[in-house]
C-alpha positions as CSV (number, residue, x, y, z in Angstrom):
1,X,-16.4,-33.3,39.3
2,X,-18.0,-35.2,36.4
3,X,-18.8,-38.7,37.7
4,X,-20.6,-39.8,34.6
5,X,-19.5,-43.0,32.8
6,X,-17.4,-42.6,29.7
7,X,-19.9,-43.2,26.8
8,X,-17.3,-45.3,25.0
9,X,-17.1,-47.6,28.0
10,X,-20.9,-47.8,28.1
11,X,-21.0,-48.8,24.4
12,X,-18.2,-51.3,24.9
13,X,-20.3,-53.0,27.6
14,X,-23.3,-53.1,25.2
15,X,-21.8,-54.6,22.1
16,X,-23.5,-57.9,22.7
17,X,-26.7,-56.3,23.9
18,X,-29.6,-56.9,21.5
19,X,-31.0,-53.4,22.2
20,X,-27.9,-51.7,20.9
21,X,-27.5,-54.2,18.0
22,X,-31.1,-53.7,17.0
23,X,-30.7,-49.9,17.1
24,X,-27.6,-50.1,14.9
25,X,-29.3,-52.6,12.4
26,X,-32.3,-50.2,12.1
27,X,-30.0,-47.2,12.1
28,X,-32.2,-45.8,14.8
29,X,-29.9,-43.4,16.5
30,X,-32.7,-42.1,18.8
31,X,-32.9,-45.5,20.3
32,X,-29.1,-45.6,20.7
33,X,-29.1,-42.2,22.5
34,X,-31.9,-43.3,24.8
35,X,-30.0,-46.4,25.7
36,X,-26.9,-44.4,26.6
37,X,-28.9,-41.9,28.5
38,X,-30.6,-44.7,30.5
39,X,-27.1,-45.9,31.4
40,X,-26.2,-42.6,33.0
41,X,-24.7,-40.6,30.1
42,X,-26.2,-37.1,30.1
43,X,-27.9,-35.6,27.0
44,X,-25.4,-32.8,27.2
45,X,-22.4,-35.2,27.0
46,X,-24.1,-37.3,24.2
47,X,-24.7,-34.2,22.1
48,X,-21.2,-32.9,22.6
49,X,-19.6,-36.2,21.7
50,X,-21.7,-36.6,18.6
51,X,-21.2,-33.0,17.6
52,X,-24.9,-32.2,17.4
53,X,-27.0,-29.7,19.3
54,X,-29.1,-30.8,22.2
55,X,-32.2,-29.7,20.3
56,X,-31.4,-32.0,17.5
57,X,-30.5,-34.8,20.0
58,X,-34.0,-34.4,21.6
59,X,-35.6,-34.6,18.1
60,X,-33.7,-37.9,17.5
61,X,-34.5,-39.3,21.0
62,X,-38.2,-38.4,20.7
63,X,-38.6,-39.9,17.2
64,X,-39.4,-36.6,15.6
65,X,-36.6,-37.1,13.1
66,X,-33.9,-39.7,12.2
67,X,-30.3,-39.5,11.3
68,X,-30.0,-39.8,7.5
69,X,-26.6,-38.4,6.4
70,X,-23.7,-40.8,6.2
71,X,-21.4,-38.2,7.7
72,X,-23.5,-38.1,10.9
73,X,-23.5,-41.9,11.2
74,X,-19.7,-41.7,10.9
75,X,-19.5,-39.0,13.6
76,X,-21.6,-41.1,15.9
77,X,-19.6,-44.3,15.3
78,X,-16.3,-42.5,15.9
79,X,-17.6,-40.6,19.0
80,X,-18.8,-43.7,20.8
81,X,-16.5,-46.3,19.2
82,X,-19.3,-48.3,17.6
83,X,-17.7,-50.7,15.1
84,X,-18.4,-49.6,11.6
85,X,-20.0,-52.8,10.3
86,X,-22.8,-52.5,12.9
87,X,-23.9,-49.3,11.2
88,X,-23.2,-50.4,7.6
89,X,-20.0,-48.4,7.5
90,X,-16.5,-49.2,6.4
91,X,-14.0,-50.2,9.2
92,X,-13.3,-47.0,11.2
93,X,-9.7,-45.7,11.5
94,X,-9.6,-46.5,15.2
95,X,-10.7,-50.2,14.7
96,X,-7.9,-52.8,14.8
97,X,-7.0,-54.2,11.4
98,X,-7.8,-57.8,12.5
99,X,-11.5,-57.1,12.9
100,X,-13.8,-59.9,14.2
101,X,-16.9,-58.7,12.3
102,X,-18.8,-61.3,10.3
103,X,-17.8,-61.4,6.7
104,X,-19.7,-62.6,3.6
105,X,-18.8,-66.1,2.6
106,X,-16.5,-66.4,-0.4
107,X,-15.9,-69.5,-2.5
108,X,-12.8,-71.4,-1.5
109,X,-11.0,-70.5,-4.7
110,X,-11.3,-66.7,-3.9
111,X,-8.7,-65.3,-1.5
112,X,-10.6,-62.1,-0.9
113,X,-9.2,-59.9,1.9
114,X,-11.6,-59.5,4.8
115,X,-11.3,-55.7,5.0
116,X,-12.1,-55.4,1.3
117,X,-15.1,-57.6,1.6
118,X,-16.3,-55.6,4.7
119,X,-15.8,-52.3,2.8
120,X,-17.8,-53.5,-0.2
121,X,-20.5,-54.9,2.1
122,X,-20.7,-51.7,4.1
123,X,-21.0,-49.5,1.0
124,X,-23.6,-51.8,-0.5
125,X,-25.7,-51.8,2.7
126,X,-25.6,-48.1,3.0
127,X,-26.4,-47.5,-0.6
128,X,-29.6,-49.6,-0.4
129,X,-30.9,-47.5,2.4
130,X,-29.6,-44.0,1.8
131,X,-29.2,-43.9,-2.0
132,X,-26.1,-43.6,-4.1
133,X,-26.0,-39.8,-4.5
134,X,-24.8,-39.3,-1.0
135,X,-22.2,-42.2,-1.1
136,X,-20.7,-41.7,-4.6
137,X,-17.9,-39.3,-3.3
138,X,-17.0,-41.7,-0.5
139,X,-16.6,-44.7,-2.8
140,X,-14.5,-42.7,-5.2
141,X,-12.3,-41.5,-2.4
142,X,-11.9,-45.0,-1.1
143,X,-10.9,-46.2,-4.5
144,X,-8.4,-43.3,-4.8
145,X,-6.9,-43.5,-1.3
146,X,-7.1,-47.1,-0.4
147,X,-7.2,-49.2,-3.6
148,X,-5.3,-47.3,-6.3
149,X,-1.9,-47.5,-4.5
150,X,-2.3,-51.2,-4.2
151,X,-2.8,-51.6,-7.9
152,X,0.8,-50.7,-8.6
153,X,2.2,-52.6,-5.6
154,X,3.7,-55.9,-7.0
155,X,3.1,-57.5,-3.6
156,X,-0.7,-57.1,-3.9
157,X,-1.5,-59.9,-6.3
158,X,-4.3,-60.1,-8.8
159,X,-7.0,-60.1,-6.2
160,X,-6.7,-56.3,-5.8
161,X,-7.9,-55.9,-9.4
162,X,-11.1,-57.7,-8.5
163,X,-11.6,-55.4,-5.5
164,X,-11.0,-52.4,-7.7
165,X,-13.4,-53.7,-10.3
166,X,-16.2,-54.3,-7.7
167,X,-15.9,-50.9,-6.2
168,X,-15.6,-49.2,-9.6
169,X,-18.8,-50.9,-10.7
170,X,-20.4,-49.7,-7.5
171,X,-19.3,-46.2,-8.2
172,X,-20.9,-46.6,-11.6
173,X,-24.2,-47.5,-10.1
174,X,-24.0,-44.6,-7.7
175,X,-23.2,-42.2,-10.5
176,X,-26.3,-43.6,-12.3
177,X,-28.3,-43.1,-9.2
178,X,-27.1,-39.5,-9.3
179,X,-28.3,-39.0,-12.9
180,X,-24.7,-38.9,-14.2
181,X,-25.0,-41.6,-16.8
182,X,-22.0,-40.6,-18.9
183,X,-19.9,-41.0,-15.8
184,X,-21.5,-44.3,-14.9
185,X,-20.7,-45.6,-18.4
186,X,-17.0,-44.7,-17.9
187,X,-17.0,-46.4,-14.5
188,X,-18.5,-49.6,-15.9
189,X,-16.0,-49.6,-18.8
190,X,-13.0,-49.3,-16.4
191,X,-14.6,-51.9,-14.0
192,X,-14.8,-54.4,-16.8
193,X,-11.1,-53.9,-17.8
194,X,-10.1,-54.4,-14.1
195,X,-12.3,-57.5,-13.8
196,X,-10.7,-59.0,-16.9
197,X,-7.3,-58.3,-15.5
198,X,-8.2,-60.0,-12.3
199,X,-9.3,-63.1,-14.2
200,X,-12.6,-63.1,-12.3
201,X,-15.0,-63.9,-15.2
202,X,-18.2,-64.0,-13.2
203,X,-17.4,-60.5,-11.9
204,X,-16.7,-59.3,-15.5
205,X,-20.0,-60.8,-16.7
206,X,-21.8,-59.1,-13.8
207,X,-20.4,-55.7,-14.9
208,X,-21.5,-56.4,-18.5
209,X,-25.0,-56.9,-17.1
210,X,-24.7,-53.5,-15.4
211,X,-23.8,-51.9,-18.7
212,X,-26.8,-53.6,-20.2
213,X,-29.1,-52.1,-17.5
214,X,-27.6,-48.7,-18.1
215,X,-28.2,-48.9,-21.8
216,X,-31.9,-49.7,-21.1
217,X,-32.2,-46.8,-18.8
218,X,-30.8,-44.5,-21.5
219,X,-33.1,-45.9,-24.2
220,X,-30.8,-48.0,-26.2
221,X,-32.1,-51.6,-26.4
222,X,-29.6,-52.6,-29.1
223,X,-26.7,-51.8,-26.8
224,X,-28.5,-53.5,-23.9
225,X,-28.8,-56.7,-25.9
226,X,-25.1,-56.4,-27.0
227,X,-23.9,-56.1,-23.4
228,X,-26.1,-58.9,-22.1
229,X,-24.7,-61.1,-24.8
230,X,-21.2,-60.3,-23.8
231,X,-22.1,-61.1,-20.2
232,X,-23.5,-64.5,-21.1
233,X,-20.4,-65.4,-23.0
234,X,-18.2,-64.4,-20.1
235,X,-20.3,-66.2,-17.6
236,X,-20.2,-69.4,-19.7
237,X,-16.4,-69.2,-19.8
238,X,-16.0,-69.1,-16.0
239,X,-17.3,-70.8,-12.9
240,X,-21.0,-71.4,-13.0
241,X,-23.0,-69.0,-10.9
242,X,-26.7,-69.6,-11.6
243,X,-28.0,-66.4,-10.1
244,X,-25.6,-64.4,-12.3
245,X,-27.0,-66.3,-15.4
246,X,-30.5,-65.4,-14.2
247,X,-29.5,-61.7,-14.1
248,X,-28.0,-61.9,-17.6
249,X,-31.1,-63.7,-19.1
250,X,-33.3,-61.0,-17.4
251,X,-31.3,-58.2,-19.1
252,X,-31.7,-60.1,-22.4
253,X,-35.4,-60.3,-21.8
254,X,-35.6,-56.6,-21.0
255,X,-33.7,-55.6,-24.1
256,X,-35.8,-57.9,-26.3
257,X,-39.0,-56.5,-24.8
258,X,-37.9,-52.9,-25.3
259,X,-37.3,-53.9,-29.0
260,X,-40.8,-55.3,-29.2
261,X,-39.7,-59.0,-29.6
262,X,-42.3,-60.6,-27.5
263,X,-41.7,-64.3,-27.9
264,X,-37.9,-64.0,-27.5
265,X,-38.3,-61.8,-24.5
266,X,-40.7,-64.3,-22.8
267,X,-38.2,-67.1,-23.4
268,X,-35.3,-65.2,-21.9
269,X,-37.4,-64.4,-18.8
270,X,-38.3,-68.1,-18.5
271,X,-34.6,-69.0,-18.6
272,X,-33.9,-66.4,-15.9
273,X,-36.6,-67.9,-13.7
274,X,-35.2,-71.4,-14.2
275,X,-31.6,-70.3,-13.5
276,X,-32.6,-68.4,-10.4
277,X,-34.4,-71.4,-8.9
278,X,-31.3,-73.5,-9.6
279,X,-29.1,-70.8,-8.0
280,X,-30.9,-70.5,-4.7
281,X,-28.2,-69.9,-2.1
282,X,-25.2,-69.5,-4.5
283,X,-22.8,-66.7,-3.8
284,X,-19.8,-64.8,-5.1
285,X,-17.9,-62.3,-3.0
286,X,-18.1,-59.3,-5.3
287,X,-21.6,-59.8,-6.8
288,X,-24.7,-58.1,-5.4
289,X,-27.3,-60.9,-5.0
290,X,-29.9,-61.2,-7.7
291,X,-33.2,-62.4,-6.1
292,X,-36.8,-63.2,-6.9
293,X,-37.9,-59.7,-6.0
294,X,-35.5,-58.2,-8.5
295,X,-36.6,-60.7,-11.2
296,X,-40.2,-59.8,-10.6
297,X,-39.5,-56.1,-10.8
298,X,-37.5,-56.4,-14.1
299,X,-40.2,-58.7,-15.5
300,X,-42.9,-56.1,-14.7
301,X,-40.9,-53.5,-16.7
302,X,-40.4,-55.9,-19.6
303,X,-44.2,-56.8,-19.9
304,X,-45.0,-53.1,-19.6
305,X,-42.7,-52.3,-22.5
306,X,-44.6,-55.0,-24.5
307,X,-47.9,-53.3,-23.6
308,X,-49.1,-56.4,-21.7
309,X,-50.2,-54.6,-18.5
310,X,-52.2,-57.4,-17.1
311,X,-49.1,-59.7,-17.1
312,X,-47.0,-56.8,-15.8
313,X,-49.4,-56.2,-12.9
314,X,-48.8,-59.7,-11.4
315,X,-45.0,-59.3,-11.5
316,X,-45.2,-55.7,-10.1
317,X,-47.3,-56.8,-7.2
318,X,-45.0,-59.7,-6.5
319,X,-42.0,-57.4,-6.6
320,X,-43.5,-55.1,-3.9
321,X,-44.6,-58.0,-1.7
322,X,-41.2,-59.7,-1.8
323,X,-39.1,-56.6,-1.3
324,X,-38.1,-56.1,2.3
325,X,-38.8,-52.6,3.8
326,X,-35.1,-52.0,4.5
327,X,-34.4,-51.9,0.8
328,X,-35.8,-48.3,0.7
329,X,-34.8,-47.4,-2.9
330,X,-35.7,-50.7,-4.5
331,X,-39.1,-50.7,-2.8
332,X,-39.7,-47.2,-4.1
333,X,-38.9,-48.2,-7.7
334,X,-41.1,-51.2,-7.4
335,X,-44.0,-49.1,-6.2
336,X,-43.5,-46.5,-8.9
337,X,-43.7,-49.3,-11.5
338,X,-46.8,-50.7,-9.9
339,X,-48.6,-47.3,-9.7
340,X,-47.7,-46.6,-13.4
341,X,-49.1,-50.0,-14.5
342,X,-52.3,-49.3,-12.6
343,X,-52.6,-46.0,-14.5
344,X,-52.1,-47.7,-17.8
345,X,-54.8,-50.3,-16.9
346,X,-57.2,-47.4,-16.0
347,X,-57.4,-48.3,-12.4
348,X,-56.8,-44.9,-10.9
349,X,-58.0,-45.7,-7.4
350,X,-55.3,-48.5,-7.2
351,X,-52.7,-46.1,-8.6
352,X,-53.6,-43.5,-6.0
353,X,-53.4,-46.1,-3.2
354,X,-49.9,-47.1,-4.2
355,X,-49.1,-43.4,-4.6
356,X,-49.9,-42.7,-1.0
357,X,-47.6,-45.6,0.0
358,X,-44.9,-43.9,-2.0
359,X,-45.3,-40.7,0.1
360,X,-43.9,-42.6,3.0
361,X,-40.6,-43.1,1.2
362,X,-37.8,-41.4,3.3
363,X,-37.7,-37.8,2.0
364,X,-33.9,-37.8,2.6
365,X,-33.3,-40.8,0.4
366,X,-30.3,-39.7,-1.7
367,X,-31.4,-40.9,-5.1
368,X,-31.8,-38.5,-8.0
369,X,-33.3,-41.4,-10.0
370,X,-36.1,-41.9,-7.4
371,X,-36.9,-38.1,-7.6
372,X,-37.0,-38.2,-11.4
373,X,-39.2,-41.3,-11.5
374,X,-41.6,-39.9,-9.0
375,X,-41.9,-36.8,-11.2
376,X,-42.5,-39.0,-14.2
377,X,-45.3,-40.8,-12.3
378,X,-46.8,-37.4,-11.3
379,X,-46.9,-36.4,-15.0
380,X,-48.6,-39.7,-15.9
381,X,-51.2,-39.1,-13.1
382,X,-51.6,-35.5,-14.1
383,X,-53.4,-36.5,-17.3
384,X,-56.2,-37.6,-15.0
385,X,-56.4,-34.7,-12.6
386,X,-60.1,-34.2,-13.4
387,X,-60.7,-37.3,-11.2
388,X,-61.0,-35.9,-7.6
389,X,-58.9,-38.6,-5.8
390,X,-56.1,-38.1,-8.3
391,X,-56.4,-34.3,-7.8
392,X,-56.2,-34.6,-4.0
393,X,-53.3,-37.0,-4.3
394,X,-51.3,-34.6,-6.6
395,X,-51.8,-31.8,-4.0
396,X,-50.2,-34.1,-1.3
397,X,-47.5,-35.2,-3.7
398,X,-46.5,-31.6,-4.5
399,X,-46.3,-30.7,-0.8
400,X,-44.2,-33.8,-0.1
401,X,-42.0,-33.0,-3.1
402,X,-41.3,-29.5,-1.9
403,X,-40.1,-30.9,1.5
404,X,-38.0,-33.6,-0.3
405,X,-36.3,-31.0,-2.5
406,X,-35.3,-28.9,0.6
407,X,-33.6,-32.0,2.1
408,X,-31.9,-33.0,-1.1
409,X,-30.8,-29.5,-2.1
410,X,-27.1,-30.6,-1.6
411,X,-27.4,-33.2,-4.4
412,X,-30.1,-31.7,-6.6
413,X,-29.4,-27.9,-6.6
414,X,-31.8,-27.2,-9.5
415,X,-34.9,-29.4,-9.6
416,X,-35.7,-30.8,-13.0
417,X,-38.7,-29.1,-14.5
418,X,-41.8,-28.2,-12.6
419,X,-44.5,-30.3,-11.0
420,X,-47.6,-28.6,-12.6
């Protein structure tokens, strides 16, 4: 007779235990499994409930590998009845509709539904850590299954259009992260129309900023300036959100720098800095926060576009120092920028040092953009392969890249180009 405790009962008794909460925050499933095992749940039962092999379970528990896939986190949450928000997931089907999980604060004028805010927050949290390529399908399905039917329900009210806009914009970013820029552009266009319908002008302005960013990524500074101008006009017509204005001025600065307009670009970035200082602590339920680390990262790119690599260096170093380790993808982008700036300055030793830090980026991070930018950095360094530290680093990079491509084969079936 099996006298082991039910693992769901064990979890229920640990929901206020800092060890479980810490394991969930860090997405360290090995620590979670060790905690359950210490409470009398056998490894056989843990593996069976989570639908993984015991060999894989031991790898997690011994720290040899970590859970990376969203689907596995969902399996674990459902197997042990771990509330979705603890793992950065949407509310699970078995959770009661009146969840008590903490919700982002919304302005009093916004009657955002708690479940919608929780879903957006969960997707955003997971995206920052695991990359958009693995989450894109889940967000699109959520839009189709949960949001679209409410858009034609006259009882829903206008708020559902803001929800749809925020999630459609998110889908656009995830498509961009998956190197599907045409699809990203269509998502942003639809998101802007939905935001206008909702009457949420800050949200509409934020989506215009996203379109500006996409135009920069696709090499069209004229369109980038166009979209940032639209965003500024929308933002000035609605409730004042200083951090949103900071983002829009930053996009203007990036567009002007890409067009070679040095003085105007510097002024736009100065306006962004002023607005961001004024907007410390401001919030909007559907906008992803724009912070000093992001401003520093974008400023580094702007000054690099202007060929002012000494100025770019300070901003790039600040971006890396300010960005928390949990923001895996953002930190990778900041380090790629910093390494590239070092190369342009002729400081190959510093570039190699940052390059080694980049090798620690999770190989399972589901971001095609990160893979492509790492390849671009490799080509930049490859021009200096006659320098031994660079040559040694490139050998390590190629080895790490091969391992990365095996783990990302489901989202990058055919690697772009070679690495030689």
